[in-house]
N, C-alpha and C positions, 0 to 999 in steps of 0.2 A: 366245706370238705371237713373242717374242725369240729362241726357239729355231728356228721357221719362217723368222726373217728371216736365221737364219745367223749371228748376232752372239752369240758366246759370252761376250765381256765383258758386254754387255746381260744376257744371262741369268744370269751369275752376279750381278749386281748385284741382279737382280729376284727371284730364287728365294727369298732368306730375308725378303723384305718381309711376307710374311704373318704371320709370328710376330712380328715387331717391331710391326705395326699392333695386334695383339692385346695385347702388352706395353703399348704408349702408352695404349690405352684402359684397361685395366685398372688401370695407376698412376695416369692422371688422373682417376681416380675417375668419369668418364663412362660412361654406359650407352649401349649401341648404340641409335641412335636414327633411323640413317638406312638402316635395312635395304631399305625399299621402294625408295628412290632408288638405293641402290648394286646392288641387284639389277636394275633397269631399265637403268642404264647399264652393267652387265657384258653384259646381253643384246644392247644396242646393239652393243657393241663385238665379242662373238662372231658376231653376225648379219653384220656388216661384214668380219669376218676370213673366215667360212666362204664368203661370197660372193666374196671375193678382190679386194675393193675397197680398196686402200692407201689411197687419199685419205680415204675414209670410216673406215676403221679409224682412221687418224690423227686424225681429227677427233672421232671417238667417244670415244676414249683421252683425248685433250686435254680433252673436256667432262667424262670421268669424273675425271680427276684435278684439274681446277679443282674440280668440285663436292665432291670429298673436302677439299680444302684450304678452301673456303668453309664446308663443315659442320662441320670440326674447328676452325678459326682464325677464322672470320668474316671470312677474304677471300681 
């Protein structure tokens, strides 16, 4: 999505996140327990993106990031 937005700085910041998230999960001793929630959130973001709905894309991505923060840190 960052690439599609044409923001190379955002793309550069987002690209390595996947590996960092996996390291975070491994080193904190937590087991992945939010798979279903994360998959549903990803599907909602992708659906909005594919529909070309920028506002819905933003709101579903925001909801996903807030959900991740809540599940990871409790807030």
